[in-house]
C-alpha positions as CSV (number, residue, x, y, z in Angstrom):
1,M,-62.0,-109.9,48.7
2,D,-60.5,-112.5,46.4
3,L,-61.9,-111.7,43.0
4,A,-59.2,-113.8,41.3
5,A,-61.1,-116.8,42.4
6,A,-64.6,-115.5,41.4
7,R,-65.5,-117.6,38.3
8,E,-68.0,-120.0,36.9
9,E,-67.6,-122.8,34.4
10,Y,-69.9,-122.3,31.4
11,S,-71.5,-125.6,30.3
12,R,-75.0,-125.0,29.2
13,G,-74.4,-125.6,25.5
14,G,-72.5,-124.6,22.4
15,L,-73.0,-122.7,19.1
16,S,-72.0,-124.1,15.7
17,E,-72.3,-122.6,12.3
18,A,-75.0,-125.1,11.5
19,D,-77.1,-123.6,14.4
20,L,-77.2,-120.1,12.7
21,A,-80.2,-118.6,11.0
22,S,-79.7,-117.1,7.5
23,D,-79.4,-113.6,8.8
24,P,-78.6,-112.0,12.2
25,V,-82.0,-110.5,12.9
26,E,-83.7,-113.9,12.6
27,M,-81.0,-115.3,14.8
28,F,-81.4,-112.5,17.4
29,E,-85.1,-113.1,17.5
30,R,-84.6,-116.8,18.2
31,W,-82.2,-116.1,21.1
32,Y,-84.4,-113.3,22.4
33,V,-87.4,-115.5,22.6
34,E,-85.3,-118.2,24.3
35,A,-84.1,-115.6,26.9
36,R,-87.6,-114.3,27.5
37,D,-89.0,-117.8,27.9
38,A,-86.2,-118.8,30.2
39,G,-87.2,-116.0,32.6
40,V,-84.3,-113.7,32.0
41,R,-85.2,-110.4,33.7
42,E,-85.7,-107.6,31.2
43,P,-84.2,-109.5,28.2
44,N,-84.6,-106.3,26.2
45,A,-82.1,-104.4,28.5
46,M,-79.0,-103.6,26.5
47,V,-75.8,-101.7,27.1
48,V,-75.5,-98.8,24.7
49,A,-72.0,-97.6,24.1
50,T,-71.2,-94.2,22.4
51,T,-68.3,-91.9,21.9
52,D,-68.4,-88.3,23.0
53,P,-67.2,-85.5,20.7
54,D,-63.9,-85.4,22.6
55,G,-63.4,-89.1,22.0
56,A,-64.4,-90.3,25.5
57,P,-66.4,-93.5,25.6
58,S,-69.5,-93.9,27.7
59,A,-72.0,-96.7,28.3
60,R,-75.4,-97.2,29.9
61,F,-78.4,-99.6,30.0
62,V,-81.3,-98.7,27.7
63,L,-84.4,-100.8,26.8
64,L,-84.7,-102.1,23.3
65,K,-88.2,-101.2,22.0
66,G,-88.3,-102.9,18.6
67,F,-86.3,-104.7,16.0
68,D,-86.6,-105.9,12.4
69,R,-84.4,-106.3,9.4
70,S,-84.0,-102.5,9.2
71,G,-82.4,-102.3,12.7
72,F,-82.8,-102.1,16.5
73,V,-84.9,-99.3,18.0
74,F,-84.6,-97.4,21.3
75,Y,-85.8,-94.1,22.6
76,T,-84.2,-91.4,24.7
77,N,-83.8,-87.7,25.4
78,Q,-81.7,-86.5,22.5
79,A,-80.2,-83.7,24.6
80,S,-78.8,-86.3,27.0
81,R,-75.1,-87.3,26.9
82,K,-75.9,-90.2,24.6
83,G,-78.0,-88.0,22.3
84,R,-75.2,-85.4,22.0
85,A,-72.7,-88.2,21.4
86,L,-74.7,-89.7,18.6
87,A,-75.3,-86.3,17.0
88,A,-71.5,-86.0,16.7
89,E,-70.6,-89.7,16.1
90,P,-73.5,-92.0,15.0
91,R,-71.4,-95.2,15.2
92,I,-72.7,-97.2,18.2
93,A,-72.4,-100.5,19.9
94,L,-75.1,-102.5,21.7
95,L,-74.6,-105.5,24.1
96,F,-77.2,-107.9,25.4
97,P,-75.8,-109.7,28.5
98,W,-78.0,-112.8,29.0
99,H,-76.0,-114.3,31.9
100,D,-78.5,-116.9,32.8
101,L,-78.1,-118.6,29.4
102,E,-74.3,-117.9,29.3
103,R,-74.9,-115.8,26.2
104,Q,-74.1,-112.4,24.9
105,V,-75.1,-110.6,21.7
106,R,-72.9,-107.7,20.5
107,I,-74.1,-105.4,17.8
108,E,-72.1,-102.7,16.0
109,G,-73.6,-100.3,13.6
110,V,-74.8,-96.8,12.9
111,A,-77.7,-94.9,14.7
112,Q,-80.2,-93.2,12.5
113,E,-82.8,-90.8,14.0
114,L,-86.4,-92.0,13.9
115,S,-89.0,-89.8,12.2
116,P,-91.3,-87.6,14.3
117,A,-94.2,-89.9,13.4
118,E,-92.4,-93.0,14.7
119,V,-91.4,-91.2,17.9
120,A,-95.0,-90.0,18.5
121,A,-96.5,-93.4,17.9
122,Y,-94.3,-94.9,20.6
123,F,-94.6,-92.0,23.0
124,D,-98.4,-92.2,22.9
125,V,-98.4,-95.8,24.2
126,R,-95.9,-95.1,27.1
127,P,-97.4,-95.1,30.6
128,R,-98.6,-91.6,31.6
129,G,-96.0,-91.5,34.4
130,S,-93.2,-92.1,31.9
131,Q,-94.6,-89.4,29.6
132,L,-94.6,-86.9,32.5
133,G,-91.1,-88.0,33.5
134,A,-89.9,-87.2,30.0
135,W,-91.0,-83.6,30.5
136,A,-89.7,-83.3,34.1
137,S,-86.2,-84.7,33.5
138,H,-83.7,-83.0,31.2
139,Q,-81.6,-86.2,31.1
140,S,-78.0,-85.9,32.0
141,A,-78.3,-82.3,33.1
142,P,-77.1,-81.5,36.7
143,V,-79.8,-81.0,39.3
144,A,-79.6,-79.4,42.8
145,G,-81.3,-82.4,44.5
146,R,-84.2,-84.9,44.5
147,E,-86.5,-82.1,45.4
148,E,-85.9,-80.3,42.1
149,L,-86.9,-83.4,40.2
150,E,-90.0,-83.9,42.2
151,K,-91.0,-80.3,41.8
152,A,-90.5,-80.5,38.0
153,Y,-92.6,-83.7,37.9
154,A,-95.4,-82.1,39.9
155,E,-95.3,-79.1,37.5
156,A,-95.7,-81.4,34.5
157,E,-98.6,-83.2,36.2
158,Q,-100.3,-79.8,36.7
159,R,-99.5,-78.5,33.2
160,F,-101.0,-81.5,31.5
161,A,-103.9,-82.3,34.0
162,G,-106.9,-83.6,32.1
163,A,-105.0,-83.6,28.7
164,D,-102.8,-85.8,26.6
165,V,-99.1,-85.5,27.2
166,P,-97.3,-84.4,24.0
167,V,-93.8,-85.5,22.9
168,P,-91.2,-83.2,24.4
169,E,-89.2,-81.3,21.8
170,E,-85.9,-82.9,23.0
171,W,-87.2,-86.5,23.1
172,G,-86.7,-88.9,20.2
173,G,-85.4,-92.3,19.1
174,Y,-82.9,-94.1,17.0
175,R,-82.7,-97.1,14.8
176,V,-79.3,-98.9,14.9
177,V,-78.6,-100.3,11.5
178,P,-76.3,-103.3,12.2
179,E,-73.0,-103.7,10.4
180,A,-71.8,-106.6,12.6
181,V,-73.7,-108.9,15.0
182,E,-71.8,-111.3,17.3
183,F,-73.4,-114.3,19.0
184,W,-71.4,-115.5,22.0
185,Q,-72.0,-118.8,23.8
186,G,-70.0,-119.7,26.9
187,R,-68.1,-123.0,26.8
188,I,-66.1,-125.1,29.2
189,G,-62.4,-124.0,29.7
190,R,-63.2,-120.5,28.4
191,M,-63.3,-122.0,24.8
192,H,-66.3,-119.9,24.0
193,D,-68.1,-119.9,20.7
194,R,-68.1,-116.5,18.9
195,L,-69.8,-116.3,15.6
196,V,-70.1,-112.9,13.9
197,Y,-72.3,-111.9,11.0
198,Q,-70.7,-109.1,9.0
199,R,-72.5,-107.1,6.4
200,T,-71.3,-107.7,2.8
201,G,-73.3,-105.6,0.4
202,E,-76.8,-106.9,0.5
203,G,-76.0,-110.0,2.4
204,W,-74.0,-111.4,5.4
205,A,-70.8,-113.3,5.9
206,V,-70.1,-115.3,9.0
207,T,-66.8,-115.5,10.8
208,R,-65.8,-117.5,13.8
209,L,-63.5,-115.6,16.3
210,A,-61.1,-117.1,18.8
211,P,-62.4,-116.7,22.4
């Protein structure tokens, strides 16, 4: 397998300072809409990178469930590996890999726990199957086999038969308050465009980085 020869030339477009919106959230919304309209599969899928209490990094895909100028929102089991990591070290990095458009968005910031009211409002609109799954799965905990998970799910179905499914105690969400947001556009010859918004007090400064 010759991975040294596995490459593509990026030629869909470029990104100049004149293309940028006044703030990174407006710019993210613009690129997100373009990714969605271009048919990118799950454009809200993002890599979430955290650091464990012992300093070990870990990363996984999570779905973005909202964003505005206050931050980027996702939900998870807070007893999971990522939840335990964020309890010890709230600094976090997000990555949106929109390969079809030869684009990436990288976000670095601090994760803040959402209020119980915010968590309940989202949990209530989740599909019932996902609600039951949140009760059945103690995310990141070892299990003996698939049968154990299926049994736990069946028990949750029976427990809440004919009733609304409440929010599990260990389930919650986070708002990532951005400190830096990088917009990356692939270019020919690996001379990619990298423009980074960095928070400066109440505003943002833009820096171009070498590819």
